[in-house]
C-alpha positions as CSV (number, residue, x, y, z in Angstrom):
1,M,156.4,114.6,96.1
2,E,160.2,115.8,95.8
3,I,161.6,117.7,98.7
4,G,161.7,121.1,96.6
5,Q,158.0,120.8,96.3
6,S,157.7,120.1,99.9
7,I,159.7,123.1,100.9
8,Y,157.9,125.3,98.5
9,K,154.5,124.2,100.0
10,I,155.7,125.1,103.5
11,R,157.2,128.4,102.7
12,N,153.9,129.2,100.8
13,N,151.7,128.2,103.7
14,A,153.6,130.2,106.0
15,K,153.5,133.1,103.7
16,L,157.3,133.5,103.5
17,T,159.2,135.2,100.7
18,Q,162.4,133.1,99.5
19,E,164.4,135.8,101.1
20,Q,162.7,135.3,104.4
21,F,163.0,131.7,104.4
22,A,166.5,131.6,103.3
23,E,167.4,134.2,106.4
24,M,165.5,131.8,108.9
25,F,167.9,128.9,108.0
26,G,171.1,130.9,107.2
27,V,171.2,130.3,103.5
28,S,171.1,132.4,100.3
29,Q,168.1,133.0,98.7
30,Q,169.5,131.4,95.5
31,A,169.9,128.5,97.5
32,V,166.3,128.2,98.5
33,Q,165.3,128.9,94.7
34,K,167.5,125.8,93.7
35,W,165.9,123.6,96.3
36,E,162.4,124.6,95.1
37,S,163.2,124.2,91.6
38,G,164.7,120.6,92.2
39,S,168.3,121.6,90.9
40,A,169.8,121.2,94.1
41,V,168.9,119.5,97.4
42,P,169.4,120.9,101.1
43,D,171.9,118.9,103.1
44,I,170.4,116.7,105.9
45,E,171.2,119.4,108.8
46,K,169.0,122.0,107.0
47,I,166.2,119.5,106.5
48,V,166.3,118.5,110.0
49,K,166.2,121.9,110.9
50,V,163.2,122.7,108.6
51,A,161.4,119.6,109.8
52,K,161.7,120.6,113.5
53,Y,160.9,124.6,112.7
54,F,157.7,123.8,111.0
55,D,156.9,120.6,113.1
56,V,156.5,118.2,110.4
57,S,158.0,114.7,110.1
58,L,161.2,113.8,108.0
59,D,159.0,111.5,106.1
60,S,156.4,114.2,105.2
61,L,159.4,116.8,104.2
62,V,161.5,114.1,102.5
63,M,158.6,112.1,100.8
64,G,155.6,114.2,100.9
65,N,153.8,111.8,103.0
66,D,153.8,110.3,106.4
67,N,152.0,106.9,106.0
68,R,153.7,105.0,108.9
69,L,151.1,102.6,110.2
70,V,150.6,101.7,113.7
71,E,150.5,97.9,114.0
72,D,147.5,97.7,115.9
73,M,145.5,99.7,113.4
74,N,142.3,98.1,112.0
75,K,142.7,97.1,108.3
76,S,139.4,98.5,107.3
77,E,140.7,102.1,108.7
78,I,143.9,101.4,106.6
79,L,142.2,100.9,103.3
80,K,139.9,104.1,103.6
81,P,141.6,107.6,102.8
82,Q,141.8,110.3,105.5
83,Y,139.1,112.4,104.1
84,K,139.9,115.3,106.1
85,N,143.4,115.4,104.6
86,I,141.8,115.7,100.8
87,H,141.7,119.2,99.6
88,D,138.3,120.3,99.0
89,W,139.4,120.8,95.3
90,E,140.3,117.0,95.0
91,F,137.1,115.9,96.6
92,Y,134.0,116.2,94.5
93,S,131.4,116.0,97.2
94,S,132.7,119.3,99.0
95,N,131.7,121.3,95.8
96,L,128.3,120.0,94.9
97,K,126.8,123.8,95.4
98,T,129.0,124.6,92.6
99,E,128.2,121.8,90.7
100,Y,124.6,122.4,90.8
101,Q,125.1,126.2,89.9
102,Q,127.6,125.2,86.9
103,S,125.1,122.3,85.8
104,I,122.0,124.8,85.7
105,E,123.9,127.5,84.1
106,E,124.8,124.8,81.2
107,G,121.2,124.3,80.9
108,L,121.2,120.7,82.2
109,D,117.7,119.3,83.5
110,I,118.6,118.8,87.2
111,D,116.5,121.3,89.0
112,A,114.6,118.4,90.3
113,Y,117.5,117.6,92.6
114,K,118.4,121.0,93.9
115,E,117.6,120.0,97.6
116,V,119.4,116.6,97.3
117,F,122.9,118.5,95.9
118,Y,122.6,121.0,99.0
119,S,121.8,118.6,101.6
120,V,124.5,116.4,100.9
121,S,127.0,119.1,100.8
122,M,126.1,119.8,104.2
123,L,127.2,116.5,105.4
124,P,130.8,116.0,106.9
125,K,133.6,115.0,104.5
126,G,133.7,111.2,104.7
127,E,132.7,107.9,102.9
128,V,129.1,108.6,103.2
129,K,129.4,112.2,101.4
130,K,131.6,110.6,98.8
131,R,129.2,107.8,97.9
132,F,126.3,110.4,97.5
133,G,128.3,112.6,95.3
134,D,129.1,109.6,93.3
135,I,125.6,109.1,92.4
136,L,124.9,112.8,91.9
137,F,127.9,112.8,89.4
138,D,126.1,110.2,87.5
139,I,122.9,112.2,87.5
140,V,124.8,115.1,86.0
141,A,126.7,113.2,83.6
142,S,123.5,111.7,82.0
143,A,121.6,114.7,82.2
144,K,119.8,116.4,79.4
145,I,120.1,120.0,78.1
146,K,116.7,121.5,78.8
147,E,114.1,122.2,76.0
148,G,114.4,125.6,75.0
149,Y,117.7,126.4,76.4
150,Y,119.0,129.4,74.5
151,Y,122.7,128.7,74.3
152,V,124.5,126.2,71.7
153,E,128.0,125.7,73.3
154,P,130.0,122.9,72.0
155,S,133.3,122.0,73.4
156,D,134.6,120.1,70.1
157,L,137.0,122.4,68.1
158,E,135.3,121.6,64.7
159,Q,131.8,122.4,66.2
160,I,133.3,125.4,67.7
161,Q,134.9,126.8,64.4
162,M,131.7,126.2,62.7
163,M,129.7,128.4,64.8
164,R,132.2,131.3,64.9
165,Q,132.3,134.5,62.4
166,G,135.9,134.6,61.8
167,A,137.1,134.7,58.3
168,D,140.0,132.5,58.4
169,E,142.1,135.8,57.5
170,R,145.9,136.3,58.3
171,Y,146.8,139.9,59.3
172,S,150.2,141.5,58.5
173,Y,152.5,142.6,61.3
174,D,155.5,144.8,61.5
175,K,158.5,142.6,61.7
176,E,160.8,145.6,62.8
177,K,158.5,146.1,65.8
178,I,157.5,142.6,66.8
179,K,160.3,142.2,69.3
180,D,159.2,145.4,71.1
181,K,155.6,144.0,71.0
182,I,156.4,140.7,72.4
183,Y,158.7,142.2,75.0
184,G,155.6,144.3,76.1
185,A,153.4,141.3,76.1
186,W,155.7,139.5,78.7
187,L,156.4,142.4,80.8
188,G,152.7,143.6,80.7
189,R,151.5,140.5,82.0
190,I,154.0,140.2,84.6
191,C,153.5,143.6,85.8
192,G,149.5,143.4,85.6
193,C,150.0,140.2,87.7
194,M,152.2,141.6,90.4
195,L,149.5,144.6,90.6
196,G,146.7,142.2,91.4
197,K,148.8,139.5,93.2
198,S,149.2,141.8,96.4
199,V,145.2,141.7,96.8
200,E,144.2,138.3,95.3
201,G,141.2,137.3,97.0
202,V,140.0,140.4,98.3
203,R,136.6,141.7,98.1
204,T,135.8,145.4,97.0
205,N,134.0,146.0,100.4
206,D,137.7,145.7,101.7
207,L,139.6,146.7,98.7
208,V,138.1,150.2,97.8
209,P,138.1,151.6,101.3
210,F,141.8,150.3,101.7
211,L,143.0,151.8,98.5
212,K,141.1,155.2,99.4
213,E,142.8,155.1,102.9
214,T,146.4,154.8,101.3
215,K,145.5,157.3,98.7
216,N,145.7,155.1,95.8
217,Y,142.2,155.2,94.3
218,P,141.3,155.3,91.8
219,M,144.6,153.0,91.3
220,Y,147.5,154.5,89.8
221,R,150.4,152.6,91.3
222,Y,151.5,149.5,92.7
223,I,150.4,148.6,96.3
224,C,153.4,148.5,98.8
225,R,154.3,147.1,102.1
226,K,154.8,150.7,103.4
227,D,151.0,151.5,102.8
228,L,150.4,149.1,105.6
229,Q,152.0,151.5,108.2
230,N,150.0,153.7,110.6
231,I,146.5,152.3,109.5
232,D,144.1,150.0,111.3
233,L,144.1,146.8,109.5
234,T,142.0,145.0,112.2
235,K,138.8,146.5,110.4
236,Y,139.6,144.5,107.0
237,K,138.7,141.1,106.9
238,F,141.3,140.6,104.2
239,N,144.7,139.7,105.4
240,F,146.6,142.6,103.9
241,V,149.8,141.5,106.1
242,G,150.2,138.4,104.6
243,R,150.6,139.2,101.1
244,V,153.8,140.1,98.9
245,Y,154.1,143.6,97.7
246,A,156.2,145.2,94.9
247,D,158.5,147.1,97.4
248,E,160.0,143.9,98.9
249,I,160.4,141.8,95.8
250,D,163.4,140.7,93.8
251,G,161.7,139.7,90.5
252,M,158.3,138.5,89.9
253,P,157.4,135.9,92.6
254,V,156.2,132.7,91.6
255,D,152.1,132.7,90.4
256,D,150.4,130.3,88.4
257,D,149.3,133.3,85.8
258,T,153.0,133.7,84.7
259,N,153.8,129.8,85.2
260,Y,151.6,128.8,82.4
261,V,153.2,131.4,79.9
262,V,156.6,129.8,80.6
263,L,155.2,126.2,80.7
264,A,153.5,126.9,77.4
265,Q,156.9,127.9,75.9
266,K,158.4,124.7,77.2
267,I,155.4,122.8,75.5
268,I,156.1,124.2,72.1
269,E,160.1,123.5,72.7
270,K,159.4,120.0,73.6
271,Y,156.7,119.0,71.3
272,G,156.6,121.7,68.5
273,R,153.7,123.7,67.2
274,D,151.7,120.6,66.4
275,F,151.4,119.8,70.1
276,T,148.4,117.7,70.9
277,P,146.2,118.0,74.1
278,H,147.7,114.8,75.4
279,D,151.1,116.5,75.2
280,V,149.9,119.0,77.3
281,S,148.8,116.7,79.9
282,K,151.9,115.1,79.7
283,A,153.9,118.4,80.5
284,W,151.6,119.2,83.2
285,L,152.7,115.8,85.1
286,T,156.4,116.3,84.1
287,Y,157.0,120.0,84.9
288,Q,155.1,120.8,87.8
289,G,153.8,119.2,91.1
290,K,149.8,118.8,92.1
291,D,150.0,121.9,94.3
292,A,151.0,124.1,91.5
293,Y,147.3,123.8,90.1
294,C,144.3,125.3,91.2
295,T,140.4,124.3,90.9
296,A,139.9,122.8,87.2
297,E,143.5,122.4,86.9
298,R,143.9,120.5,90.0
299,V,140.9,118.3,89.1
300,A,142.5,117.6,85.6
301,F,146.0,116.7,87.0
302,C,144.4,114.2,89.3
303,N,142.4,112.7,86.7
304,F,145.5,112.5,84.6
305,V,147.0,110.6,87.4
306,K,143.9,108.2,87.4
307,G,144.2,107.4,83.7
308,Y,141.4,109.8,82.5
309,A,142.9,111.3,79.2
310,P,141.7,114.7,77.6
311,P,138.8,115.6,76.9
312,Q,137.5,113.2,79.6
313,S,139.9,114.8,82.3
314,A,138.0,118.0,81.7
315,V,134.6,116.6,82.8
316,Y,135.1,113.7,85.2
317,K,134.0,115.2,88.8
318,N,135.2,118.8,87.5
319,P,132.6,121.4,89.1
320,Y,135.1,124.3,87.9
321,R,134.9,123.4,84.4
322,E,134.1,127.1,83.3
323,W,136.3,128.8,85.9
324,I,138.9,131.2,84.9
325,G,141.9,128.8,85.0
326,A,142.1,128.3,80.8
327,Q,141.4,131.8,80.4
328,I,144.8,132.8,82.1
329,R,146.9,130.1,79.7
330,G,146.3,131.1,76.3
331,D,148.6,133.9,76.3
332,Y,151.7,132.2,74.8
333,F,149.7,130.7,71.8
334,G,148.7,134.5,70.9
335,Y,152.6,135.6,71.1
336,I,153.7,133.0,68.5
337,N,151.1,133.5,66.0
338,P,151.1,137.3,65.3
339,G,148.4,138.1,62.7
340,D,146.7,134.5,62.7
341,P,143.9,134.8,65.3
342,K,142.3,131.4,64.0
343,L,145.6,129.4,64.6
344,A,146.3,131.0,67.9
345,A,142.6,130.0,69.1
346,E,143.2,126.6,67.9
347,M,146.4,126.1,69.9
348,A,144.5,127.7,72.9
349,W,141.5,124.8,72.3
350,R,144.4,122.1,72.5
351,D,145.4,123.5,75.8
352,A,141.9,124.5,77.3
353,S,140.1,121.2,76.3
354,I,142.4,119.2,78.8
355,S,140.6,120.8,81.9
356,H,137.6,122.9,80.8
357,V,134.7,122.7,78.4
358,K,132.2,125.2,76.7
359,N,132.7,128.9,78.1
360,G,135.8,127.8,79.9
361,I,137.6,126.6,76.4
362,Y,136.1,129.7,74.6
363,G,137.8,132.1,77.4
364,E,141.3,131.0,76.3
365,M,140.6,130.7,72.7
366,F,139.4,134.7,73.0
367,I,142.3,135.7,74.9
368,A,144.7,134.0,72.8
369,A,143.1,135.4,69.6
370,M,143.1,138.8,70.8
371,L,146.8,138.7,71.6
372,A,147.3,137.5,67.8
373,I,145.5,140.7,66.6
374,A,147.1,143.0,69.0
375,A,150.4,142.3,67.3
376,T,149.2,143.9,64.3
377,T,147.1,146.9,65.6
378,N,146.6,149.0,68.9
379,S,142.9,149.4,68.1
380,I,141.0,148.0,71.2
381,E,137.4,147.7,69.5
382,K,139.3,145.9,66.5
383,I,141.4,143.5,68.9
384,I,138.4,142.7,70.9
385,T,136.0,142.0,67.8
386,L,138.4,140.1,66.0
387,G,139.1,138.0,69.0
388,L,135.5,137.5,69.6
389,A,135.2,136.2,66.1
390,E,136.9,133.0,67.1
391,I,134.4,132.1,69.5
392,P,130.5,130.6,68.9
393,Q,128.2,133.5,68.6
394,T,125.4,131.3,70.4
395,S,127.5,131.1,73.6
396,R,127.3,132.9,77.0
397,L,130.7,134.4,76.8
398,Y,129.8,135.8,73.3
399,E,126.5,137.4,74.4
400,S,128.4,138.9,77.7
401,I,131.2,140.4,75.7
402,M,128.9,141.9,73.4
403,L,126.9,143.5,76.1
404,I,130.2,145.2,77.5
405,L,131.0,146.3,74.0
406,D,127.4,147.7,73.0
407,S,127.5,149.6,76.5
408,Y,130.6,151.1,75.7
409,K,129.7,152.3,72.3
410,S,126.3,153.6,73.6
411,G,127.6,155.9,76.0
412,V,127.4,153.9,79.2
413,S,129.8,155.5,81.9
414,E,132.5,153.5,83.3
415,Q,131.2,153.4,86.6
416,D,127.9,152.0,85.4
417,C,129.3,149.5,83.1
418,F,131.6,147.9,86.2
419,K,128.4,148.4,88.6
420,M,126.4,146.2,85.9
421,I,129.2,143.6,86.0
422,H,129.0,143.7,89.9
423,E,125.1,143.3,89.6
424,K,125.2,140.3,87.4
425,Y,127.9,138.5,89.1
426,D,128.1,138.2,92.9
427,E,131.9,138.5,94.0
428,H,131.2,137.0,97.3
429,S,130.2,133.6,95.6
430,G,133.1,131.7,94.8
431,H,131.6,130.5,91.5
432,D,130.9,134.0,90.3
433,W,134.1,135.5,91.5
434,C,136.3,132.9,89.7
435,H,134.2,132.2,86.4
436,T,135.4,132.8,83.1
437,I,132.8,135.2,81.9
438,S,132.6,137.4,84.8
439,N,136.3,138.1,84.7
440,A,136.3,138.3,80.8
441,M,133.9,141.1,80.8
442,I,136.1,143.0,83.5
443,V,139.3,142.4,81.1
444,V,137.1,143.9,78.1
445,A,135.5,146.7,80.1
446,S,139.1,147.6,81.5
447,L,140.5,147.6,77.8
448,L,137.9,149.6,76.4
449,Y,137.3,152.3,79.3
450,G,141.0,152.5,80.0
451,E,141.4,153.7,76.1
452,G,144.8,152.0,75.7
453,D,146.6,153.6,78.4
454,F,148.4,150.8,80.2
455,S,148.5,152.3,83.8
456,R,145.0,153.1,83.9
457,S,143.7,149.9,82.4
458,I,145.5,147.6,84.5
459,C,144.5,149.6,87.6
460,M,141.0,149.4,86.5
461,A,141.1,145.5,86.2
462,V,142.3,145.2,89.8
463,E,140.2,147.7,91.4
464,T,137.2,146.1,90.1
465,G,137.9,143.2,92.1
466,F,137.1,139.4,91.3
467,D,140.3,137.6,90.2
468,T,142.5,140.5,90.4
469,D,146.0,139.1,89.6
470,C,144.5,137.2,86.5
471,N,142.7,140.1,85.3
472,G,145.5,142.6,85.5
473,A,147.8,140.0,83.8
474,T,145.7,139.6,80.9
475,V,144.8,143.3,80.6
476,G,148.5,143.9,80.8
477,S,149.4,141.4,78.1
478,I,147.1,142.6,75.7
479,L,148.1,146.2,75.9
480,G,151.7,145.4,76.3
481,M,151.4,143.7,72.8
482,A,149.2,146.3,71.1
483,N,151.6,149.1,72.2
484,G,154.9,147.8,73.0
485,K,157.6,147.6,75.9
486,E,158.3,151.2,75.7
487,T,154.8,152.4,76.8
488,I,155.5,150.6,80.3
489,S,156.9,152.6,82.6
490,E,159.8,152.3,85.0
491,D,157.4,152.5,87.6
492,W,155.9,149.2,86.7
493,S,158.9,147.6,85.4
494,A,161.7,148.5,88.0
495,P,160.7,145.9,90.8
496,I,160.7,143.1,88.2
497,S,164.2,143.6,87.4
498,N,163.9,141.4,84.4
499,K,163.4,138.3,86.4
500,L,160.6,135.9,86.4
501,H,160.7,133.2,89.4
502,T,158.5,129.8,88.4
503,S,157.9,126.9,90.4
504,I,158.4,124.7,87.0
505,F,160.7,121.8,87.6
506,G,164.4,122.4,86.0
507,V,163.4,126.1,85.1
508,G,163.4,128.1,88.4
509,T,164.1,131.7,87.8
510,V,164.4,133.1,84.0
511,N,165.1,136.4,82.6
512,I,162.1,137.9,80.7
513,S,164.6,139.1,77.8
514,D,165.4,135.1,77.4
515,C,161.7,134.4,77.3
516,V,161.3,137.0,74.4
517,E,164.1,135.7,72.4
518,K,162.9,132.2,72.7
519,T,159.2,133.4,71.5
520,L,160.6,135.3,68.6
521,S,162.3,132.0,67.5
522,H,159.0,130.2,67.8
523,I,157.7,132.7,65.6
524,E,160.2,132.6,63.0
525,N,159.9,128.6,62.7
526,A,156.4,128.7,61.9
């Protein structure tokens, strides 16, 4: 791990902004940005101060590890990992309840092992738990689909395309308006992400009362640091204090939802439009450190390091294989394929298949295809139905999106629709909270009931709970593309200041306007 990554991790864990971190050590915010991006290294005096202040060793800060061995340590202890230091995302046996639920939802015939999965999950983290987990993974890997399972959900691109209803049609777009639409998509994604970032991880039993207390319910604006004044925060389980807010930022802060759009742009620059899943895996290893990735992406990254290539990297000990991670990564493939939902979805598959399977893949294909269509129309129903045409009709995701669409068309109220999503998925379950399908349903419902209004739609996506920054970003991206930059008011865009901070090595902070110009060049070179 480079020192820039170590500083980013320390700062992020301490919930400090770059500006706050810079002030602590008497440097500029720009200096901290350069350290974290790897374009500059702090001098030795600053390194020592950081190490002392945060009580970490110089080995840990500079090299990312502290593996100094005590001379009298038993060799058998040296050869075993310190399991307590392994993040749960990287330790398969810590996620056996999730694995069981995921496998059951996929239709795998493992019901007889439920008590074993749950019992092993309760063991302390260590060698015994790991070995039991290895056995249970082998059971999952060799399990058959239950007889009579209703859904047919391939992960292979050719089979996916055989089971979709898309007509291979390309739709025309207005070349004179495409810049405004692309700019709107970038800005919409960033503003929607910022709205949800302040409360990422909150549950609605805290979020709704907080919004009401701050006179922001139904939501209509960003949550601000000043909202925290004069209210009793101790009654909330969620840590509102330790978040970042729109009235204290200098550009969009680092977030994986926006990192992935910039990273996709880098992939197109480096490998071209014919990039492969293997190219994506190489880019992940090249441009970001392990801690930039979460859940399924973290598992896939570790699998790349161990030598597992796509698509094996998506399935080896990956209980998060249908979680939302891929769904937040597909925007750029929609941006550069205006009017061509099939190609946008295909590119999304190349990206998604390195870390996800089945509905995890379909989520990214669906979003990319919707964005390709949004470049040609602002009809929300057309955007959804033509996006949906790129994924298998026999899938759980297709069925769930059709449920939302049919409910809307039949006159189900906004309140009852979102209530239905909450009844179907438990936001207090990590699996449900972070799953592709639950969040895709929120995205589609917000688009429909928001009726094309940018502010109302992104607020609806966030106030509903679940993965707030992801859903706000996706809804904002689609509506920004459909309606253009001019429909996003300065109330949303002003705090962003045309700046997007990333943790991508060699990139750091970028101007949104520059990202737009690069996107246009990738469209022109198609």
